[in-house]
Structures are given as C-alpha cells and as structure tokens.
C-alpha positions, 0 to 999 in steps of 0.5 A: 500500500502507498501511504496516501491510500491510508485512512486519515488521520494517520501517524506516519514514520519515515523509516530512513530518516528515523534510522539516520537520526538513531544512528547519528545519536548513537555515534555521538554517544559512542564518541564520548564513551557515554551510555545512550539511554533514550527516553521512550516518551517520544515513541511509546513503542516497544519495537522501537525501544528494542531497535534503539537497543539493537543499535547500541543503547544501554537501556531505556528511559520512561516517565511512568511506571505504566510505561515501564510495565509495558516495556518490561512485558515486551522484553526490555530489561534495563529501565530508568523511570526519570520521574519522582515516584510517590505512592505505595501502589506505584512503589509496589509495582516497581518492587514487583518489576525489580524481581525480573528486570534492572529498574531504577527511579527518581527521587528528590525528597526524604518523604519518598525515601521513607516510603520506598524503605517501607515498601521494599522491606523484605524484597529480594533486591534493594530499590535503586534510586537516582536523585534529580538535580534541578538545573534551571528548568524550574521543575522538579529536583533538588536545589540546595546542597544542604537538602541534597546532603540530608537526602543522601544521609537518609538513603545511607541509613536505609536497609532497602534503598541504595543510591545508584546515581544522580540525573538532571534535565536541562529542558530550559535549553528549548528556550535558548535564543541562540546556539551559543545560549543553548550551549551556555545553558547546557554547560551550566547544567552539566557543571551543576550536575557534576558538582552534586556528583562530587558532593555524593562522592565526598560523602562516600556515596559515589554515584555509578550513574551521572545522567543528563537529558534533553535533545537540543544540546545533543543535536548540536553535538556539544562536548560531553564533559568527563564525569557524565556517564549517560545521556537521555534524549528522546525527541531525536528519534522523530524530531518535530517542527520545534527541533527543525526550527532550532537546526534550520531544516525539516529534513530530519523530521521523521514523523508526520500526521497524514490528513485529508482536506474535507472542506474549502468554505472560502477562498482562503480557508481550508479544513482538514480532518485532524484537530486537537485530538490528533495533533494537539494545540501545543506551540513553543513560543520562545527561542530557537524552537519557536513554532509558527502556527500549530503544525507545518504542512510538509509538502508546502513552503511556509504553510501552517495550521492556523487553528484547531477544533477537536476534530478539525484543523483550519488553514488560512492561506489562499495560495495553498487553497488554490493548489489543493482540492477536497479529498487531497491528503497532506502531511502535518509536521507537529510542533511537539511530537511526544504528546502527538504520538500519545494520541494515536493507537498506531503508527505506520512505518513508511519507506519510499512512499510504501507502508512497510509496517504497522506499529502499535503504540502500546504505552499510549495513555499509560499515565500512572 
C-alpha cells in the first residue's frame, strides 16, 4: 500500500530518516564513551525501544511506571523511570518489576525515601534510586546542597534503598535564543550536575550513574564533559517542527500526521480532518524552537495550521487553497511530537512512499 491510500488521520514514520537520526545519536554517544539511554516518551513503542537497543543503547528511559510495565512485558530489561515516584501502589509495582528486570527511579525528597524503605522491606533486591538535580528548568529536583546532603544521609541509613546515581534535565535549553545560549545553558547544567556528583562522592556515596537529558544540546553535538556517564534524549528519534526550527531544516523530521482536506468554505480557508485530538494545540513560543502556527504542512513552503477544533484543523492561506482540492491528503509536521504520538493507537512505518509496517503504540495513555 502507498501511504496516501491510508485512512486519515494517520501517524506516519519515515523509516530512513528515523534510522539516520538513531544512528547519528548513537555515534555521538559512542564518541564520548557515554551510555545512550533514550527516553521512550517520544515513541511509546516497544519495537522501537528494542531497535534503539539493537543499535547500541544501554537501556531505556520512561516517565511512568505504566510505561515501564509495558516495556518490561515486551522484553526490555534495563529501565530508568526519570520521574519522582510517590505512592505505595506505584512503589509496589516497581518492587514487583525489580524481581525480573534492572529498574531504577527518581527521587528528590526524604518523604519518598521513607516510603520506598517501607515498601521494599523484605524484597529480594534493594530499590535503586537516582536523585534529580534541578538545573534551571524550574521543575522538579533538588536545589540546595544542604537538602541534597540530608537526602543522601537518609538513603545511607536505609536497609532497602541504595543510591545508584544522580540525573538532571536541562529542558530550559528549548528556550535558548541562540546556539551559543543553548550551549551556555547546557554547560551550566552539566557543571551543576557534576558538582552534586562530587558532593555524593565526598560523602562516600559515589554515584555509578551521572545522567543528563534533553535533545537540543545533543543535536548540536556539544562536548560531553568527563564525569557524565549517560545521556537521555528522546525527541531525536522523530524530531518535530520545534527541533527543525532550532537546526534550520525539516529534513530530519521523521514523523508526520497524514490528513485529508474535507472542506474549502472560502477562498482562503481550508479544513482538514485532524484537530486537537490528533495533533494537539501545543506551540513553543520562545527561542530557537519557536513554532509558527500549530503544525507545518510538509509538502508546502511556509504553510501552517492556523487553528484547531477537536476534530478539525483550519488553514488560512489562499495560495495553498488554490493548489489543493477536497479529498487531497497532506502531511502535518507537529510542533511537539511526544504528546502527538500519545494520541494515536498506531503508527505506520513508511519507506519510499510504501507502508512497510504497522506499529502499535502500546504505552499510549499509560499515565500512572
């Protein structure tokens, strides 16, 4: 089947572009002798996680326990949950996973450690935790060195919890106004992460893993300083309009949403059959990754989605309208691919215009 014969909306993945992206990131990690632990939040698909490992990834990163469970059931056995896990039921699920796979997860406060210590009482293996360090994104993570020391002392005094390492996420790099500023954000984040690793070592709790994340610094191929042991990019496998704007080309965008033109009510208004439930209404409003509209039409220069309803995309562009007819199909390159994938039950792997494989997005909706 040719891809344009698919019913719409349909999530398409260009295999060649995807493989080039995977190979490029693996070579980058290998160059600096660090482990590549890709974040599967972008593709949410076990078969693609396995492909990443076959190419050289040391393991995978997930965001939720539910994602870890799906990946483990599919045979992935080295998983890090890059998120703070709170709640007895979630920790019990991690304990069960730990019986059969190598699993670790994030913490940033004493409450979590005490909760984990209780749940893992009597477990065959200790809970493996990594402390998150806040490095500028202003999200989760330890900020003060004193709090970090107290947290490590709590871990040290536990029977059922062991410190595996520390991790950080420089998500604010997406808002950098230039490549130079992105590098500055990245280097400051790495320096801060390594400083906390030094504190842990001074306390005789040397981390075996020092992990950093976020795709932008890695697509720019910034140097990875000594002391970092692994990187956790996610979006690089597919890329999207935001990433394309940062690097100045859409040639590395592997994912798109195929959509059918269903109406042309006026000379300039064009309606397609995918809306917020298929491409989201997300934008990026600052820095190199700033997006225009709600998605770019792949086959046309500077044509973007003007707005969305739940099931409709609206394009106001008379030149575009003059070139298309009701029934035609076009591809939308989303602004942010990660939440878009989570909206689709399956994706279609295409090569040279042909549908090669149907991929089930098995971690779709695994929010707990």
